[in-house]
C-alpha positions as CSV (number, residue, x, y, z in Angstrom):
1,M,-19.2,14.0,-13.9
2,K,-16.8,12.4,-16.1
3,K,-17.4,9.0,-17.0
4,K,-14.7,6.6,-16.0
5,K,-13.5,4.3,-18.7
6,M,-13.9,0.5,-17.8
7,V,-10.8,-1.8,-18.2
8,S,-10.6,-5.0,-20.2
9,S,-11.0,-8.3,-18.1
10,V,-7.4,-9.0,-18.6
11,A,-6.3,-5.5,-17.6
12,A,-8.6,-5.8,-14.6
13,V,-7.0,-8.9,-13.6
14,L,-3.6,-7.4,-13.7
15,L,-4.7,-4.3,-11.8
16,C,-6.4,-6.2,-9.2
17,T,-3.3,-8.4,-8.5
18,S,-1.3,-5.3,-8.0
19,L,-3.4,-4.5,-4.9
20,V,-2.3,-8.0,-3.3
21,S,0.7,-9.8,-2.1
22,P,1.1,-12.6,0.6
23,S,4.1,-13.6,2.4
24,F,6.5,-16.5,1.7
25,A,9.6,-18.3,3.4
26,A,12.9,-17.9,1.8
27,N,16.4,-17.8,2.8
28,S,17.4,-14.6,0.8
29,P,20.4,-12.9,2.1
30,N,19.8,-9.5,3.7
31,G,20.7,-6.8,1.1
32,N,20.1,-9.1,-1.9
33,L,17.9,-7.2,-4.4
34,N,18.6,-9.4,-7.4
35,N,15.7,-11.2,-9.1
36,E,17.4,-14.0,-10.9
37,N,15.1,-13.7,-13.8
38,S,15.6,-10.0,-14.4
39,E,18.7,-8.1,-15.6
40,L,17.5,-4.7,-14.7
41,P,19.4,-2.8,-12.1
42,V,17.8,-2.1,-8.8
43,S,20.6,-1.4,-6.5
44,G,19.8,2.2,-6.4
45,F,16.9,1.3,-4.1
46,T,17.3,1.0,-0.4
47,N,17.6,-2.7,0.7
48,H,16.5,-4.0,4.2
49,A,20.0,-3.7,5.8
50,E,20.5,-0.2,4.3
51,M,16.9,0.9,5.5
52,T,17.7,-0.5,9.0
53,K,20.7,1.7,9.2
54,K,18.8,4.8,7.9
55,L,16.0,4.3,10.4
56,K,18.4,4.3,13.3
57,Q,20.2,7.4,11.9
58,I,16.9,9.3,11.5
59,E,15.8,8.2,15.1
60,K,19.0,9.3,16.5
61,A,19.2,12.7,14.7
62,S,15.6,13.5,15.6
63,Q,16.5,13.9,19.3
64,G,13.4,12.1,20.4
65,R,11.0,13.2,17.7
66,V,11.1,9.8,15.9
67,S,10.8,6.5,17.4
68,V,11.6,3.3,15.6
69,D,10.4,-0.2,16.8
70,V,10.3,-3.6,15.5
71,A,6.5,-4.1,15.0
72,G,6.9,-7.8,13.8
73,Y,8.9,-10.2,11.7
74,S,8.7,-11.6,8.3
75,H,8.5,-15.3,7.7
76,N,12.3,-15.5,7.2
77,G,12.8,-13.4,10.3
78,L,13.5,-9.9,8.8
79,E,12.3,-7.1,11.0
80,I,9.2,-5.2,10.2
81,F,9.7,-1.7,11.6
82,Q,7.3,0.8,12.7
83,A,8.5,4.5,12.8
84,R,6.4,7.0,14.5
85,V,6.6,10.8,14.7
86,G,4.2,13.5,16.1
87,E,1.9,13.7,19.0
88,G,-1.4,14.6,17.5
89,D,-4.7,13.3,18.0
90,R,-5.2,12.1,14.4
91,V,-3.4,9.1,13.3
92,V,-2.1,8.7,9.6
93,M,-0.7,5.3,8.8
94,I,1.2,4.4,5.8
95,E,2.8,1.4,4.5
96,S,5.1,0.6,1.6
97,E,6.3,-2.5,-0.3
98,I,3.6,-4.9,0.5
99,H,4.8,-6.0,-3.0
100,G,8.5,-6.4,-2.9
101,N,9.0,-5.2,-6.5
102,E,7.2,-1.7,-5.8
103,K,10.0,0.3,-4.1
104,T,9.5,3.9,-4.5
105,G,7.2,4.2,-1.5
106,T,10.0,3.3,0.9
107,E,12.2,6.0,-0.4
108,A,9.5,8.6,0.0
109,L,8.7,7.5,3.5
110,L,12.3,7.6,4.6
111,N,12.7,11.2,3.2
112,I,9.4,12.3,4.8
113,L,10.6,10.9,8.3
114,Q,14.0,12.6,7.8
115,Y,12.2,15.9,7.4
116,L,9.6,15.6,10.2
117,G,12.3,14.4,12.4
118,S,14.8,16.9,11.9
119,S,12.9,20.2,10.6
120,N,12.1,23.1,12.9
121,S,10.1,24.8,10.2
122,P,6.6,25.9,11.2
123,E,5.0,23.4,8.9
124,A,6.9,20.5,10.4
125,Q,6.1,21.7,13.9
126,K,2.4,22.0,12.9
127,I,2.4,18.6,11.6
128,R,4.0,17.0,14.8
129,E,1.6,18.8,17.1
130,E,-1.6,17.9,15.2
131,I,-0.9,14.3,13.9
132,T,0.7,11.1,14.9
133,L,2.2,9.6,11.7
134,V,2.8,6.0,11.8
135,V,4.8,4.3,8.9
136,L,5.8,0.7,8.2
137,P,8.4,1.0,5.4
138,K,9.1,-2.2,3.3
139,M,6.5,-4.2,5.2
140,N,7.0,-7.2,3.2
141,P,10.9,-7.5,3.5
142,D,11.2,-11.2,2.2
143,A,9.7,-10.2,-1.1
144,S,11.7,-7.0,-1.2
145,E,15.1,-8.9,-0.7
146,L,13.9,-11.2,-3.5
147,N,12.7,-8.2,-5.7
148,R,9.4,-9.9,-6.2
149,R,5.7,-9.5,-5.7
150,A,4.9,-12.2,-3.2
151,N,6.4,-13.2,0.2
152,D,8.4,-16.3,0.8
153,L,5.9,-18.8,2.5
154,T,4.7,-22.2,1.5
155,W,1.1,-23.5,1.9
156,G,2.6,-26.4,3.9
157,E,4.0,-24.0,6.4
158,V,0.7,-22.2,6.8
159,V,-0.9,-25.7,7.6
160,E,1.9,-26.2,10.2
161,A,0.8,-23.0,11.7
162,Y,-3.0,-23.9,11.5
163,P,-3.5,-27.6,11.4
164,S,-7.3,-27.2,11.0
165,L,-6.3,-26.4,7.4
166,S,-5.0,-29.8,6.6
167,G,-6.6,-31.1,3.5
168,V,-8.0,-27.8,2.5
169,A,-7.2,-26.3,-0.9
170,P,-4.6,-23.6,-0.8
171,A,-5.6,-19.9,-0.7
172,W,-6.4,-18.4,-4.1
173,N,-3.5,-16.0,-3.7
174,Y,-0.8,-18.6,-3.3
175,Y,1.5,-18.4,-6.2
176,T,3.0,-21.4,-7.7
177,R,3.0,-20.2,-11.3
178,T,5.4,-17.9,-13.2
179,L,4.3,-14.2,-12.5
180,Q,6.1,-11.2,-13.6
181,D,9.2,-13.2,-14.7
182,V,9.4,-15.0,-11.4
183,D,9.1,-18.9,-11.4
184,Y,7.1,-19.3,-8.0
185,S,7.1,-23.1,-8.6
186,K,10.6,-23.2,-7.1
187,R,9.9,-20.6,-4.2
188,P,6.1,-20.1,-3.7
189,G,4.5,-17.4,-1.8
190,F,1.3,-15.5,-1.3
191,D,0.2,-12.0,-2.2
192,V,0.0,-10.5,1.1
193,N,-2.4,-7.9,-0.1
194,R,-5.1,-10.4,-0.3
195,D,-4.6,-11.7,3.2
196,F,-6.5,-8.8,5.1
197,N,-9.9,-9.2,6.6
198,P,-12.2,-6.4,8.0
199,D,-12.9,-8.4,11.0
200,L,-9.6,-7.6,12.7
201,N,-10.1,-10.5,15.2
202,Y,-10.8,-13.1,12.5
203,T,-8.9,-16.5,12.7
204,P,-8.6,-18.9,9.8
205,Q,-11.6,-21.3,9.1
206,P,-11.2,-24.2,6.7
207,E,-14.8,-23.4,5.1
208,D,-13.2,-19.9,3.9
209,F,-10.6,-21.4,1.7
210,P,-9.6,-21.2,-1.1
211,G,-11.7,-18.0,-1.5
212,T,-12.0,-15.5,-4.3
213,S,-10.6,-11.9,-4.8
214,S,-14.1,-10.7,-3.8
215,D,-13.8,-12.4,-0.5
216,P,-11.9,-11.3,2.6
217,G,-8.5,-12.8,3.4
218,W,-7.4,-14.7,6.6
219,Y,-4.3,-13.2,8.1
220,I,-2.2,-16.3,7.5
221,T,0.9,-14.5,6.6
222,P,3.2,-12.9,9.4
223,E,3.2,-9.6,7.3
224,S,-0.3,-9.1,7.4
225,Q,-0.7,-10.1,10.9
226,T,1.9,-7.5,11.9
227,V,0.0,-4.7,10.0
228,R,-3.2,-5.9,11.5
229,D,-1.8,-5.7,14.9
230,V,-0.3,-2.1,14.5
231,Y,-3.7,-1.0,13.1
232,K,-5.5,-2.6,16.2
233,S,-3.1,-1.0,18.8
234,L,-3.6,2.3,17.2
235,K,-7.3,2.1,17.3
236,E,-7.1,1.1,20.9
237,E,-4.8,4.1,21.6
238,F,-6.6,6.8,19.7
239,G,-10.1,5.4,19.0
240,K,-9.5,5.5,15.2
241,V,-7.0,5.5,12.4
242,E,-7.9,8.5,10.5
243,V,-6.1,7.9,7.4
244,F,-4.4,4.8,5.9
245,I,-2.4,4.9,2.8
246,D,-0.8,2.0,0.7
247,L,2.0,2.8,-1.6
248,H,2.1,0.5,-4.8
249,H,3.3,0.4,-8.5
250,Q,1.4,-0.6,-11.6
251,G,2.0,-1.4,-15.2
252,Q,2.4,1.3,-18.0
253,Y,-0.8,3.1,-18.9
254,Y,-2.1,6.4,-20.4
255,V,-4.1,9.3,-19.2
256,E,-7.3,8.7,-21.0
257,G,-7.8,10.6,-24.4
258,T,-4.2,11.3,-24.5
259,D,-0.8,9.6,-25.4
260,D,0.7,10.8,-21.9
261,L,2.1,8.0,-19.8
262,V,0.5,7.9,-16.4
263,T,3.0,8.9,-13.7
264,M,0.8,7.8,-10.8
265,S,-2.8,6.7,-10.3
266,L,-5.0,7.3,-7.2
267,S,-7.9,5.7,-5.6
268,G,-10.1,5.7,-2.5
269,Q,-12.6,3.0,-3.8
270,F,-12.0,-0.8,-2.8
271,V,-15.2,-2.0,-1.7
272,P,-19.0,-1.2,-2.5
273,K,-20.5,1.2,-0.1
274,P,-21.8,-0.9,2.7
275,N,-25.2,0.9,2.6
276,S,-25.8,0.1,-1.0
277,P,-27.3,-3.1,-2.6
278,E,-24.0,-4.1,-3.9
279,G,-22.2,-3.7,-0.8
280,S,-24.9,-5.2,1.5
281,K,-22.5,-8.0,2.6
282,Y,-20.6,-5.3,4.5
283,A,-23.7,-3.7,6.2
284,E,-22.2,-4.2,9.7
285,Y,-19.6,-1.6,8.7
286,A,-21.9,0.9,7.3
287,D,-21.6,3.4,10.2
288,N,-17.8,3.4,10.0
289,Y,-17.3,3.6,6.3
290,N,-16.6,7.4,5.1
291,Y,-16.1,7.2,1.3
292,D,-16.2,11.0,0.9
293,F,-13.3,11.5,3.3
294,S,-11.4,9.0,1.3
295,R,-12.4,11.0,-1.9
296,Q,-11.1,14.3,-0.2
297,L,-7.7,12.9,0.6
298,N,-7.4,11.7,-3.0
299,V,-8.3,15.2,-4.1
300,A,-5.6,16.8,-1.9
301,A,-3.1,14.5,-3.4
302,Y,-4.1,15.2,-6.9
303,N,-4.4,19.0,-6.5
304,A,-0.8,19.1,-5.2
305,L,0.6,17.1,-8.1
306,Q,-1.3,19.3,-10.7
307,S,0.1,22.5,-8.9
308,I,3.7,21.6,-10.0
309,G,3.2,22.9,-13.5
310,N,3.5,21.5,-17.0
311,S,5.2,18.2,-16.2
312,P,4.9,14.5,-15.9
313,F,3.6,15.0,-12.4
314,N,0.4,16.3,-14.1
315,N,-0.2,12.9,-15.4
316,I,-2.3,11.6,-12.7
317,T,-5.1,9.4,-13.2
318,L,-7.9,7.6,-11.2
319,Y,-7.3,3.9,-10.6
320,Q,-9.9,1.3,-11.5
321,Q,-13.1,1.9,-9.8
322,D,-16.1,-0.3,-8.7
323,L,-13.8,-2.8,-7.1
324,D,-14.8,-5.3,-4.4
325,L,-11.4,-6.3,-2.7
326,P,-12.1,-6.8,1.1
327,G,-9.0,-8.8,1.2
328,T,-6.8,-5.9,0.6
329,A,-5.5,-3.7,3.4
330,L,-7.2,-0.7,2.0
331,G,-10.5,-2.5,1.8
332,S,-10.5,-3.7,5.2
333,F,-9.2,-0.8,6.9
334,A,-11.7,1.4,4.9
335,L,-14.5,-0.8,6.4
336,N,-13.0,-0.1,9.8
337,G,-13.6,3.7,9.2
338,S,-10.2,5.0,8.0
339,G,-10.0,7.4,5.2
340,T,-8.1,5.4,2.5
341,V,-5.7,6.3,-0.3
342,L,-4.0,4.0,-3.0
343,F,-0.9,5.3,-4.8
344,E,0.0,3.4,-7.8
345,V,3.2,4.7,-9.6
346,R,4.3,3.6,-13.0
347,G,6.2,0.3,-13.5
348,Q,7.5,-2.4,-11.1
349,T,11.3,-3.2,-10.9
350,W,10.8,-6.2,-13.2
351,T,10.0,-3.9,-16.1
352,M,11.6,-0.6,-15.2
353,G,14.4,-1.6,-12.7
354,Q,15.3,1.9,-11.1
355,K,14.5,3.9,-14.1
356,K,12.6,7.3,-13.3
357,K,13.4,6.5,-9.5
358,G,13.9,10.2,-8.8
359,Q,10.8,11.3,-10.6
360,L,8.5,8.7,-9.2
361,V,9.8,9.0,-5.6
362,K,9.0,12.9,-6.0
363,A,5.5,12.0,-7.1
364,V,4.9,9.9,-4.2
365,E,6.3,12.4,-1.7
366,T,4.4,15.3,-3.2
367,G,1.1,13.3,-2.8
368,L,1.9,12.2,0.8
369,N,3.0,15.5,2.0
370,A,-0.2,17.2,0.8
371,I,-2.3,14.6,2.6
372,I,-0.3,15.0,5.7
373,S,-0.3,18.7,5.7
374,G,-4.0,18.8,4.8
375,V,-4.9,16.7,7.8
376,A,-2.6,18.6,10.1
377,N,-4.1,22.0,9.1
378,E,-7.6,20.5,8.5
379,S,-7.8,21.9,4.9
380,V,-8.5,18.5,3.5
381,Y,-11.9,18.4,5.3
382,E,-13.0,21.3,3.4
383,L,-12.3,20.0,-0.1
384,N,-15.2,19.0,-2.2
385,P,-15.2,15.2,-2.5
386,E,-17.2,15.3,-6.0
387,E,-13.8,16.6,-7.5
388,Y,-12.6,13.1,-7.2
389,E,-14.9,12.2,-10.1
390,D,-13.1,14.6,-12.3
391,I,-9.7,13.1,-11.8
392,P,-8.9,11.7,-15.4
393,A,-9.6,8.0,-16.0
394,T,-6.7,5.4,-16.8
395,S,-6.6,4.2,-20.4
396,Y,-4.9,0.9,-21.5
397,S,-3.8,2.4,-24.9
398,P,-2.9,5.8,-26.0
399,G,-5.6,8.2,-27.1
400,L,-5.9,9.4,-30.8
């Protein structure tokens, strides 16, 4: 088994924050993708208005195969859409842009929806027969329109919604500082990806604030509440959400032992195993948790990218391991029995703009298609989960 390289404390903080992002309230005009602190172009990415139009086109062209509904609304009133295709018993749920400056996942999801909605290929038909694919593209639209990590919601507005929190210190994931070139003191917000809780019926309790990264979240943002509600409804309908995938971006890192830039990192580990001493606080979820299945899903994505040949698509690594992040969507849903996969492609828009967009979208699409097909044809269940441990580690400096 290859030993994974541990990250420095600073790098660990940066990595962990890329798994988080609460919602905020802002009056960003629909379609504005300009971060006033960044001069890098991002107009090549799909904004909310364009995505709305594209989803309607996909639904219409699919002749009933794809259904698009409003699952909820952001704090600023933008629609959070749920698109659904397929009639199978196994549910694959995918979300993108929980951080609004991490945009490639939305483009990949739109491409996949268009293919599954319009194609009559044997593969597309098999997928539609065997799985139900549910996607929430651009699930944090306020952050996306502001081209920033956090949503657009103040602590005062949270207290208005939950008066029992009056006088309580704000949640630890509430941004009022400058982060990623954004001055949140002017328009604060939450990292929505720290606002999840494995107790899907949890309601905010004053004693649980301000919390830490190793504590569950609270569902105080409308964006996390919407995702939670979709997840719960799917569990009620199907008994289980088989797979949950969250699409992110990260900083610029290297494949361990090389000077090759990472194209994408993968992971299936977000909380300690509930049946281990380290994970004993999650013991009530032990019967649900299936780490081996999460590893199999990650191996499927990794193998598909390696099969492309000698190219940047081979530069896939394992994200930081040994995490304890129950406030993330991935951590909470893993404890509820879903196989989980994190995609972290290189660079947020504040550092790269739309540079490498085509390559990075293709990497995400390739990995997603492998998982979707593998669940549909059941090949993923035959993979050796131990191969997950052979995925190269991530390094924070080039190898010699």
